DSSP file (Angstrom, degrees, kcal/mol; ACC not computed):
  #  RESIDUE AA STRUCTURE BP1 BP2  ACC     N-H-->O    O-->H-N    N-H-->O    O-->H-N    TCO  KAPPA ALPHA  PHI   PSI    X-CA   Y-CA   Z-CA
    1    1 A M              0   0    0      0, 0.0     2,-0.3     0, 0.0     0, 0.0   0.000 360.0 360.0 360.0 130.4  105.8   84.5  109.9
    2    2 A L        -     0   0    0      1,-0.1     0, 0.0     3,-0.0     0, 0.0  -0.663 360.0-159.5 -86.8 139.2  103.9   87.4  111.4
    3    3 A A        -     0   0    0     -2,-0.3    -1,-0.1     1,-0.3     5,-0.1   0.518  40.9-120.0 -93.7  -7.3  103.7   90.6  109.3
    4    4 A G        -     0   0    0      4,-0.1    -1,-0.3     3,-0.0     3,-0.1  -0.314  53.3 -29.3  91.1 179.0  102.9   92.9  112.2
    5    5 A P  S >  S-     0   0    0      0, 0.0     3,-2.6     0, 0.0     2,-0.1  -0.320  78.9 -87.8 -69.1 151.2   99.8   95.1  112.7
    6    6 A P  T 3  S+     0   0    0      0, 0.0    -2,-0.0     0, 0.0    23,-0.0  -0.368 120.0  20.2 -56.4 131.6   97.9   96.4  109.6
    7    7 A G  T 3  S-     0   0    0     -3,-0.1     3,-0.2    27,-0.1    24,-0.1   0.403 123.1 -95.0  85.7  -3.5   99.5   99.7  108.7
    8    8 A G    <   -     0   0    0     -3,-2.6    -4,-0.1     1,-0.2    -5,-0.0  -0.021  35.8 -82.8  83.5 170.4  102.7   98.8  110.5
    9    9 A A  S    S+     0   0    0      2,-0.1     2,-0.2    -4,-0.0    -1,-0.2   0.605 101.6  79.9 -89.4 -14.1  103.9   99.6  114.0
   10   10 A C  S    S-     0   0    0     -3,-0.2     2,-0.6     1,-0.0     0, 0.0  -0.549  77.5-124.5 -94.0 159.0  105.2  103.1  113.2
   11   11 A D        +     0   0    0     -2,-0.2     2,-0.3    24,-0.0    -2,-0.1  -0.915  52.6 133.9-100.9 124.2  103.3  106.4  112.8
   12   12 A Y        -     0   0    0     -2,-0.6     2,-0.2    19,-0.1    76,-0.1  -0.979  53.4-103.2-160.9 165.4  104.0  107.9  109.4
   13   13 A S        -     0   0    0     -2,-0.3     2,-0.3    75,-0.1    77,-0.2  -0.637  32.4-161.0 -91.4 157.8  102.5  109.6  106.3
   14   14 A F  E     +a   90   0A   0     75,-3.0    77,-2.3    -2,-0.2     2,-0.5  -0.933  13.7 179.5-148.4 119.8  102.2  107.6  103.1
   15   15 A I  E     -a   91   0A   0     -2,-0.3     2,-0.4    75,-0.2    77,-0.2  -0.983  12.1-169.8-120.7 120.2  101.8  108.9   99.5
   16   16 A F  E     -a   92   0A   0     75,-2.6    77,-2.9    -2,-0.5     2,-0.4  -0.900   3.7-175.8-113.0 138.0  101.5  106.2   96.8
   17   17 A S  E     +a   93   0A   0     -2,-0.4     2,-0.3    75,-0.2    77,-0.2  -0.994  13.7 143.4-135.0 140.8  101.7  106.9   93.1
   18   18 A N  E     -a   94   0A   0     75,-2.0    77,-2.9    -2,-0.4     2,-0.3  -0.957  48.2 -82.1-158.9 176.4  101.3  104.7   90.1
   19   19 A G  E >>  -a   95   0A   0     -2,-0.3     4,-1.6    75,-0.2     3,-1.4  -0.658  32.4-127.4 -87.9 145.4   99.9  104.5   86.5
   20   20 A E  T 34 S+     0   0    0     75,-2.7    79,-0.2    -2,-0.3    76,-0.1   0.840 111.0  54.4 -59.2 -35.7   96.2  103.8   86.0
   21   21 A N  T 34 S+     0   0    0     77,-2.9    -1,-0.3    74,-0.3    78,-0.2   0.610 105.6  55.6 -76.0 -10.8   97.1  101.0   83.6
   22   22 A E  T <4 S-     0   0    0     -3,-1.4     2,-0.3    76,-0.5    -2,-0.2   0.922 125.9 -44.6 -84.3 -52.9   99.2   99.4   86.3
   23   23 A S     <  -     0   0    0     -4,-1.6    -1,-0.4    76,-0.0    -5,-0.1  -0.955  47.3-119.7-171.1 163.0   96.6   99.1   89.0
   24   24 A V        -     0   0    0     -2,-0.3    -4,-0.0    -3,-0.1    -5,-0.0  -0.954  39.4-108.2-114.4 133.2   93.8  101.1   90.7
   25   25 A P        -     0   0    0      0, 0.0     4,-0.1     0, 0.0    67,-0.0  -0.211  33.6-108.8 -61.1 148.4   94.1  101.9   94.5
   26   26 A A        -     0   0    0      2,-0.2     0, 0.0     1,-0.1     0, 0.0  -0.299  36.2-102.5 -66.6 161.1   91.8  100.1   96.9
   27   27 A P  S    S+     0   0    0      0, 0.0     2,-0.2     0, 0.0    13,-0.2   0.735 100.3   5.3 -63.3 -21.8   89.1  102.2   98.5
   28   28 A T  S    S-     0   0    0     11,-0.1    -2,-0.2    53,-0.0     3,-0.0  -0.787  73.4-127.0-144.4-172.6   91.0  102.4  101.7
   29   29 A S     >  -     0   0    0     -2,-0.2     4,-2.5     1,-0.1     5,-0.2  -0.975  24.9-115.8-142.0 155.1   94.4  101.4  103.1
   30   30 A P  H  > S+     0   0    0      0, 0.0     4,-2.4     0, 0.0     5,-0.1   0.856 118.4  53.9 -58.1 -33.5   95.6   99.5  106.2
   31   31 A L  H  > S+     0   0    0      2,-0.2     4,-2.0     1,-0.2     5,-0.1   0.909 108.6  47.7 -68.5 -41.0   97.2  102.7  107.4
   32   32 A A  H  >>S+     0   0    0      2,-0.2     5,-2.2     1,-0.2     4,-0.9   0.894 112.8  49.6 -64.7 -39.2   93.9  104.6  107.2
   33   33 A D  H ><5S+     0   0    0     -4,-2.5     3,-0.5     2,-0.2    -2,-0.2   0.912 108.5  53.4 -63.7 -41.9   92.2  101.8  109.0
   34   34 A K  H 3<5S+     0   0    0     -4,-2.4    -2,-0.2     1,-0.2    -1,-0.2   0.905 113.7  41.7 -59.7 -43.3   94.9  101.9  111.7
   35   35 A Y  H 3<5S-     0   0    0     -4,-2.0    -1,-0.2    -5,-0.1    -2,-0.2   0.576 108.1-124.3 -82.2  -9.6   94.4  105.6  112.3
   36   36 A G  T <<5 +     0   0    0     -4,-0.9    -3,-0.2    -3,-0.5    -4,-0.1   0.915  47.3 179.3  67.1  43.2   90.6  105.3  112.1
   37   37 A C      < -     0   0    0     -5,-2.2    46,-0.2     1,-0.1    47,-0.1  -0.171  24.7-114.9 -75.9 168.2   90.4  108.0  109.3
   38   38 A A        -     0   0    0     44,-2.0    44,-0.2     1,-0.2    -1,-0.1  -0.026  56.9 -43.6 -86.8-163.3   87.4  109.3  107.5
   39   39 A A        -     0   0    0     42,-0.2    43,-2.3     1,-0.1     2,-0.4  -0.066  58.8-102.2 -67.0 162.0   86.5  108.9  103.8
   40   40 A R  E     -B   81   0A   0     41,-0.2     2,-0.4   -13,-0.2    41,-0.3  -0.719  37.5-152.1 -82.8 132.7   88.8  109.3  100.9
   41   41 A L  E     -B   80   0A   0     39,-3.5    39,-2.8    -2,-0.4     2,-0.5  -0.865  12.4-125.7-109.8 141.3   88.4  112.6   99.1
   42   42 A Q  E     -B   79   0A   0     -2,-0.4    37,-0.2    37,-0.2     2,-0.1  -0.749  27.4-150.5 -85.4 126.7   89.1  113.2   95.4
   43   43 A L        -     0   0    0     35,-3.2    35,-0.3    -2,-0.5     3,-0.1  -0.382  35.6 -73.1 -86.8 170.2   91.5  116.1   94.9
   44   44 A A        -     0   0    0     -2,-0.1    34,-0.3     1,-0.1    -1,-0.2  -0.374  56.8-105.3 -62.7 141.2   91.5  118.4   91.9
   45   45 A E        -     0   0    0     32,-0.1     2,-0.5    -3,-0.1    32,-0.2  -0.451  29.7-138.6 -68.7 139.7   92.9  116.8   88.8
   46   46 A V  E     -C   76   0A   0     30,-2.6    30,-2.5    -2,-0.1     2,-0.4  -0.893  16.8-163.3-103.2 127.9   96.4  117.9   87.9
   47   47 A I  E     -C   75   0A   0     -2,-0.5    28,-0.2    28,-0.2    26,-0.0  -0.903   6.8-175.3-112.1 138.9   97.1  118.5   84.2
   48   48 A D  E     -C   74   0A   0     26,-3.1    26,-2.4    -2,-0.4    57,-0.0  -0.956  17.4-166.5-137.2 117.5  100.5  118.7   82.7
   49   49 A P  S    S+     0   0    0      0, 0.0     2,-0.3     0, 0.0    24,-0.2   0.630  70.8  83.2 -75.9 -12.0  101.2  119.6   79.0
   50   50 A K  S    S-     0   0    0     24,-0.1    24,-0.3    22,-0.1    22,-0.1  -0.660  81.5-118.6 -94.0 148.4  104.9  118.4   79.4
   51   51 A A        -     0   0    0     -2,-0.3    22,-0.2    22,-0.2    53,-0.1  -0.419  40.0 -91.6 -75.7 157.7  106.1  114.8   79.1
   52   52 A G        -     0   0    0     20,-0.6    53,-0.2    50,-0.5    -1,-0.1  -0.335  26.6-146.2 -67.6 153.6  107.8  113.2   82.0
   53   53 A Y  S    S+     0   0    0     51,-1.0     2,-0.5     1,-0.1    -1,-0.1   0.779  78.8  56.4 -93.4 -30.9  111.6  113.4   82.2
   54   54 A V        +     0   0    0     50,-0.3    50,-0.3     2,-0.0     2,-0.3  -0.907  66.1 138.3-111.9 126.3  112.5  110.0   83.8
   55   55 A W        -     0   0    0     -2,-0.5     2,-1.0    48,-0.1    47,-0.2  -0.955  55.4 -96.7-157.8 169.9  111.4  106.8   82.1
   56   56 A D    >   +     0   0    0     45,-1.1     3,-1.4    -2,-0.3    45,-0.1  -0.780  30.9 178.4-102.1  94.3  112.6  103.3   81.3
   57   57 A A  G >  S+     0   0    0     -2,-1.0     3,-1.2     1,-0.3    -1,-0.2   0.700  74.8  72.3 -67.1 -19.0  113.8  103.3   77.7
   58   58 A S  G 3  S+     0   0    0      1,-0.3    -1,-0.3    -3,-0.1     3,-0.2   0.625  95.1  52.7 -73.4 -10.7  114.8   99.6   78.0
   59   59 A R  G <  S+     0   0    0     -3,-1.4    -1,-0.3     1,-0.2     5,-0.2   0.131  82.8  92.0-108.5  19.3  111.1   98.5   78.0
   60   60 A Q    X   +     0   0    0     -3,-1.2     3,-0.6     1,-0.2    -1,-0.2  -0.031  43.5 112.3-107.1  31.6  110.0  100.3   74.8
   61   61 A D  T 3  S-     0   0    0      1,-0.9    -1,-0.2    -3,-0.2     2,-0.1  -0.505 121.1 -23.5-126.5  65.4  110.6   97.6   72.2
   62   62 A P  T 3  S-     0   0    0      0, 0.0    -1,-0.9     0, 0.0     2,-0.0   0.757  92.9-141.1 -89.1 169.5  107.6   97.8   72.2
   63   63 A G    <   -     0   0    0     -3,-0.6     2,-0.3    -2,-0.1     6,-0.2  -0.261  14.2-137.9 -76.1 172.0  106.1   99.2   75.4
   64   64 A T  B  >  -E   68   0B   0      4,-1.1     4,-3.2    -5,-0.2    35,-0.1  -0.901  21.2-114.5-128.2 160.4  102.9   97.9   76.9
   65   65 A D  T  4 S+     0   0    0     -2,-0.3   -44,-0.2     1,-0.2     4,-0.1   0.923 116.8  44.2 -59.8 -43.9  100.0   99.6   78.6
   66   66 A G  T  4 S+     0   0    0     33,-0.2    34,-1.8     1,-0.2    -1,-0.2   0.898 123.1  34.6 -69.9 -41.1  100.8   98.1   82.0
   67   67 A W  T  4 S-     0   0    0     32,-0.3    34,-2.9     1,-0.2    -2,-0.2   0.886 117.3-111.4 -82.7 -39.6  104.5   98.7   81.9
   68   68 A G  B  <  -E   64   0B   0     -4,-3.2    -4,-1.1    32,-0.2    -1,-0.2  -0.494  19.2-122.4 129.2 162.0  104.4  102.0   80.0
   69   69 A H        -     0   0    0      1,-0.2   -13,-0.2    -6,-0.2     3,-0.1  -0.526  58.2 -48.1-121.1-171.1  105.2  103.6   76.7
   70   70 A Y  S    S-     0   0    0     -2,-0.2    -1,-0.2     1,-0.1    32,-0.1  -0.322  77.9 -86.8 -59.8 149.1  107.3  106.6   75.7
   71   71 A P        +     0   0    0      0, 0.0     2,-0.3     0, 0.0   -20,-0.1  -0.229  56.2 166.8 -61.1 147.0  106.7  109.6   78.0
   72   72 A K        -     0   0    0     30,-0.5   -20,-0.6   -22,-0.1   -22,-0.1  -0.928  43.4 -74.0-148.6 170.5  103.8  112.0   77.0
   73   73 A S        +     0   0    0     -2,-0.3     2,-0.3   -24,-0.2   -22,-0.2  -0.151  62.8 164.2 -61.0 167.4  101.9  114.8   78.6
   74   74 A G  E     -C   48   0A   0    -26,-2.4   -26,-3.1   -24,-0.3     2,-0.3  -0.949  33.7-123.8-166.9-174.6   99.4  113.7   81.1
   75   75 A R  E     -C   47   0A   0     21,-0.5    21,-1.9    -2,-0.3     2,-0.3  -0.970  19.0-154.8-145.9 157.2   97.0  114.2   84.0
   76   76 A A  E     -CD  46  95A   0    -30,-2.5   -30,-2.6    -2,-0.3     2,-0.5  -0.976   8.9-142.3-139.0 150.2   96.7  112.7   87.4
   77   77 A Q  E     - D   0  94A   0     17,-2.6    17,-2.8    -2,-0.3     2,-0.4  -0.948  16.9-151.1-112.3 128.5   93.9  112.2   89.9
   78   78 A G  E     - D   0  93A   0     -2,-0.5   -35,-3.2   -35,-0.3     2,-0.4  -0.831   9.5-171.2-101.2 139.3   94.7  112.6   93.6
   79   79 A L  E     -BD  42  92A   0     13,-2.9    13,-2.9    -2,-0.4     2,-0.4  -0.981   9.7-173.9-129.0 116.7   92.8  110.7   96.3
   80   80 A Q  E     -BD  41  91A   0    -39,-2.8   -39,-3.5    -2,-0.4     2,-0.3  -0.940  24.1-127.9-120.0 133.4   93.5  111.7   99.9
   81   81 A I  E     -B   40   0A   0      9,-2.8     9,-0.5    -2,-0.4     3,-0.3  -0.587  33.7-137.0 -72.4 133.8   92.2  110.1  103.1
   82   82 A S  S    S+     0   0    0    -43,-2.3   -44,-2.0    -2,-0.3    -1,-0.1  -0.549  70.9  23.5 -96.3 161.1   90.6  112.7  105.3
   83   83 A Q  S    S+     0   0    0      1,-0.2    -1,-0.2   -46,-0.2    -2,-0.0   0.903  70.2 172.4  55.2  51.1   90.8  113.3  109.0
   84   84 A V    >   -     0   0    0     -3,-0.3     3,-0.9     4,-0.3    -1,-0.2  -0.776  32.9-117.8 -86.1 128.9   94.2  111.6  109.5
   85   85 A P  G >  S+     0   0    0      0, 0.0     3,-1.6     0, 0.0    -1,-0.1  -0.213  87.6  19.6 -68.3 158.4   95.4  112.2  113.1
   86   86 A D  G 3  S-     0   0    0      1,-0.3    34,-0.1    33,-0.0    -2,-0.0   0.661 124.7 -72.5  61.0  21.2   98.6  114.1  114.0
   87   87 A G  G <  S+     0   0    0     -3,-0.9    33,-2.3     1,-0.2    -1,-0.3   0.619  86.0 152.9  74.9  11.7   98.8  115.9  110.7
   88   88 A H    <   -     0   0    0     -3,-1.6     2,-0.4    31,-0.2    -4,-0.3  -0.348  36.7-137.1 -69.8 158.3   99.9  112.8  108.8
   89   89 A V        -     0   0    0     31,-0.1   -75,-3.0    27,-0.1     2,-0.5  -0.977  19.5-178.5-120.6 129.5   99.0  112.5  105.0
   90   90 A I  E     +a   14   0A   0     -9,-0.5    -9,-2.8    -2,-0.4     2,-0.3  -0.984  24.9 147.6-126.1 118.6   97.7  109.4  103.4
   91   91 A A  E     -aD  15  80A   0    -77,-2.3   -75,-2.6    -2,-0.5     2,-0.4  -0.985  36.8-147.2-150.8 156.5   97.1  109.7   99.6
   92   92 A D  E     -aD  16  79A   0    -13,-2.9   -13,-2.9    -2,-0.3     2,-0.5  -0.981  11.1-161.4-122.2 139.2   97.2  108.0   96.3
   93   93 A V  E     -aD  17  78A   0    -77,-2.9   -75,-2.0    -2,-0.4     2,-0.6  -0.987   6.5-164.9-121.3 121.3   98.1  109.7   93.1
   94   94 A V  E     -aD  18  77A   0    -17,-2.8   -17,-2.6    -2,-0.5     2,-0.8  -0.925  12.9-146.0-111.2 116.7   97.0  107.9   89.9
   95   95 A R  E >   -aD  19  76A   0    -77,-2.9   -75,-2.7    -2,-0.6     3,-1.0  -0.729  31.0-126.9 -80.6 111.5   98.6  109.0   86.6
   96   96 A L  T 3  S+     0   0    0    -21,-1.9   -21,-0.5    -2,-0.8     3,-0.1  -0.309  80.7   2.2 -71.3 140.8   95.7  108.6   84.2
   97   97 A Q  T 3  S+     0   0    0      1,-0.2     2,-0.3   -23,-0.1    -1,-0.2   0.824 107.5 118.6  54.9  37.4   96.2  106.5   81.0
   98   98 A K    <   -     0   0    0     -3,-1.0   -77,-2.9   -80,-0.1   -76,-0.5  -0.889  52.2-144.7-128.2 157.8   99.7  105.7   82.0
   99   99 A G    >   -     0   0    0     -2,-0.3     3,-0.6   -78,-0.2   -32,-0.3  -0.235  46.2 -73.8-103.1-161.4  101.7  102.6   82.8
  100  100 A H  T 3  S+     0   0    0    -34,-1.8   -32,-0.2     1,-0.2     3,-0.2   0.853 122.1  28.8 -67.9 -39.0  104.4  101.9   85.4
  101  101 A T  T 3  S+     0   0    0    -34,-2.9   -45,-1.1     1,-0.1    -1,-0.2   0.010  75.6 118.0-119.8  29.1  107.4  103.7   83.7
  102  102 A E  S <  S-     0   0    0     -3,-0.6   -50,-0.5     1,-0.2   -30,-0.5   0.271  78.6-102.3 -86.4  14.7  106.0  106.6   81.6
  103  103 A G        -     0   0    0     -3,-0.2     2,-0.6   -32,-0.1   -51,-0.2   0.288  27.9 -92.9  85.4 148.2  107.7  109.4   83.5
  104  104 A Y        -     0   0    0    -50,-0.3   -51,-1.0   -53,-0.1   -50,-0.3  -0.891  39.7-134.7 -99.8 117.7  106.5  111.8   86.1
  105  105 A E     >  -     0   0    0     -2,-0.6     4,-2.7   -53,-0.2     5,-0.2  -0.339  21.7-113.0 -68.7 152.3  105.4  115.1   84.5
  106  106 A P  H  > S+     0   0    0      0, 0.0     4,-2.5     0, 0.0     5,-0.2   0.899 113.7  45.7 -57.8 -46.9  106.7  118.3   86.2
  107  107 A N  H  > S+     0   0    0      1,-0.2     4,-1.9     2,-0.2     5,-0.1   0.887 115.0  48.3 -65.5 -37.2  103.3  119.6   87.4
  108  108 A I  H  > S+     0   0    0      2,-0.2     4,-2.0     1,-0.2    -1,-0.2   0.899 110.8  50.7 -69.5 -40.0  102.3  116.2   88.7
  109  109 A T  H  X S+     0   0    0     -4,-2.7     4,-2.4     1,-0.2    -2,-0.2   0.925 109.7  51.1 -60.8 -44.1  105.7  115.8   90.5
  110  110 A D  H  X S+     0   0    0     -4,-2.5     4,-2.4     1,-0.2    -2,-0.2   0.882 108.1  52.5 -60.7 -38.5  105.1  119.3   92.1
  111  111 A A  H  X S+     0   0    0     -4,-1.9     4,-1.9     2,-0.2    -1,-0.2   0.891 109.4  48.9 -65.5 -39.2  101.7  118.2   93.3
  112  112 A I  H  X S+     0   0    0     -4,-2.0     4,-2.2     2,-0.2    -2,-0.2   0.914 111.5  49.5 -65.5 -42.5  103.2  115.0   94.9
  113  113 A I  H  X S+     0   0    0     -4,-2.4     4,-2.7     1,-0.2    -2,-0.2   0.895 108.1  54.1 -63.3 -39.5  105.8  117.1   96.6
  114  114 A A  H  X S+     0   0    0     -4,-2.4     4,-1.4     2,-0.2    -1,-0.2   0.898 107.3  50.9 -62.3 -39.4  103.2  119.6   97.9
  115  115 A L  H  X S+     0   0    0     -4,-1.9     4,-0.5     2,-0.2     3,-0.3   0.934 111.2  48.2 -61.2 -44.7  101.3  116.6   99.4
  116  116 A A  H >< S+     0   0    0     -4,-2.2     3,-1.1     1,-0.2     9,-0.2   0.906 111.1  50.3 -62.8 -40.9  104.5  115.5  101.2
  117  117 A L  H 3< S+     0   0    0     -4,-2.7    -1,-0.2     1,-0.2    -2,-0.2   0.742 100.7  64.8 -69.5 -22.0  105.2  119.1  102.4
  118  118 A S  H 3< S+     0   0    0     -4,-1.4    -1,-0.2    -3,-0.3     2,-0.2   0.637  78.9 102.4 -76.9 -12.5  101.7  119.3  103.8
  119  119 A A  S << S-     0   0    0     -3,-1.1     2,-0.2    -4,-0.5   -31,-0.2  -0.516  81.8-114.7 -71.9 135.4  102.3  116.6  106.3
  120  120 A K  S    S-     0   0    0    -33,-2.3   -31,-0.1    -2,-0.2    -1,-0.1  -0.493  79.2 -10.0 -69.8 135.4  103.0  117.9  109.8
  121  121 A G  S  > S+     0   0    0     -2,-0.2     4,-0.5     1,-0.1     3,-0.1  -0.229  81.0 118.8  73.1-165.5  106.5  117.2  111.0
  122  122 A G  H  > S-     0   0    0      1,-0.1     4,-1.2     2,-0.1     6,-0.2   0.105  75.6 -85.7  85.7 158.7  108.9  115.0  109.1
  123  123 A K  H  >>S+     0   0    0      1,-0.2     5,-1.8     2,-0.2     6,-1.1   0.816 122.2  55.4 -72.2 -32.4  112.2  115.7  107.5
  124  124 A I  H >45S+     0   0    0      1,-0.2     3,-1.1     2,-0.2    -1,-0.2   0.950 108.1  47.6 -67.8 -46.7  110.8  116.9  104.2
  125  125 A A  H 3<5S+     0   0    0     -4,-0.5    -1,-0.2     1,-0.3    -2,-0.2   0.813 116.4  44.3 -64.1 -30.6  108.6  119.6  105.7
  126  126 A H  H 3<5S-     0   0    0     -4,-1.2    -1,-0.3    -5,-0.0    -2,-0.2   0.421 108.9-120.4 -96.0   1.0  111.4  120.9  107.9
  127  127 A G  T <<5S+     0   0    0     -3,-1.1    -3,-0.2    -4,-0.5    -4,-0.1   0.710  82.6 113.9  71.3  19.4  114.1  120.8  105.2
  128  128 A S      < +     0   0    0     -5,-1.8     2,-0.5    -6,-0.2    -4,-0.2   0.314  36.8 118.0-105.9   9.4  116.3  118.4  107.1
  129  129 A W        +     0   0    0     -6,-1.1     0, 0.0    -5,-0.1     0, 0.0  -0.646  36.7 178.7 -78.9 125.0  116.0  115.4  104.7
  130  130 A A        -     0   0    0     -2,-0.5    -2,-0.0     3,-0.0    -6,-0.0  -0.942  22.5-138.5-126.3 107.8  119.3  114.5  103.3
  131  131 A P        -     0   0    0      0, 0.0    -2,-0.0     0, 0.0     0, 0.0  -0.263  34.5 -92.8 -62.6 153.8  119.2  111.5  101.0
  132  132 A P        -     0   0    0      0, 0.0     0, 0.0     0, 0.0     0, 0.0  -0.315  47.5-100.5 -64.6 150.9  122.0  109.0  101.4
  133  133 A P        -     0   0    0      0, 0.0     3,-0.1     0, 0.0    -3,-0.0  -0.332  46.1 -93.0 -67.6 155.3  125.0  109.6   99.1
  134  134 A P        -     0   0    0      0, 0.0     0, 0.0     0, 0.0     0, 0.0  -0.324  51.5 -93.8 -64.9 153.7  125.2  107.4   96.0
  135  135 A P        -     0   0    0      0, 0.0     3,-0.1     0, 0.0     0, 0.0  -0.287  46.7 -94.0 -66.5 154.6  127.2  104.2   96.4
  136  136 A A        -     0   0    0      1,-0.1     3,-0.1    -3,-0.1     0, 0.0  -0.372  51.6 -94.2 -64.4 146.0  130.8  104.2   95.4
  137  137 A P        -     0   0    0      0, 0.0     2,-0.1     0, 0.0    -1,-0.1  -0.305  44.9-103.3 -62.5 147.1  131.5  103.0   91.9
  138  138 A L        -     0   0    0     -3,-0.1     2,-0.5     1,-0.1     0, 0.0  -0.454  31.9-133.5 -69.5 141.3  132.3   99.4   91.5
  139  139 A K        -     0   0    0     -2,-0.1    -1,-0.1    -3,-0.1    -3,-0.0  -0.855  18.0-150.4-100.1 128.5  136.0   98.7   90.9
  140  140 A G    >   -     0   0    0     -2,-0.5     3,-1.5     1,-0.1    -1,-0.0  -0.186  39.5 -84.6 -84.1-177.0  136.8   96.3   88.2
  141  141 A P  T 3  S+     0   0    0      0, 0.0    -1,-0.1     0, 0.0    -2,-0.0   0.691 131.4  43.0 -65.7 -16.9  139.8   94.0   88.1
  142  142 A F  T 3         0   0    0      1,-0.1    -3,-0.0     0, 0.0     0, 0.0   0.362 360.0 360.0-107.7   4.1  141.9   96.8   86.6
  143  143 A G    <         0   0    0     -3,-1.5    -1,-0.1     0, 0.0    -4,-0.0   0.437 360.0 360.0 -99.7 360.0  140.7   99.7   88.9
């Protein structure tokens, strides 16, 4: 089975975020290679004194470093590929000393949204993105 060209056949921006204890991004990406981009630049660290709001409470008995613990304040390091053509954005955001499900802190979430808004074009930058509606509730045998 063929997977297609490295970086895919479409032209798009890509922002990836994860916890440092989960994995560390590779030095480059197939999408950056596809576009022939320049080096990855380290962005200013984002610090957030507030804990994340969304997290997976079902995995906290006990939590693990890789999966995550209860939310806490945090900081994140941004790594952005430079000289991406057509105004696309390729970036990685690593939430330091965090696992997979420890919540996204408000300042870090705002920084990710700012990266998305900095991409030229696209539905997010133009305010035309409308997420799909949630699925209808399942009906049980008595509903």
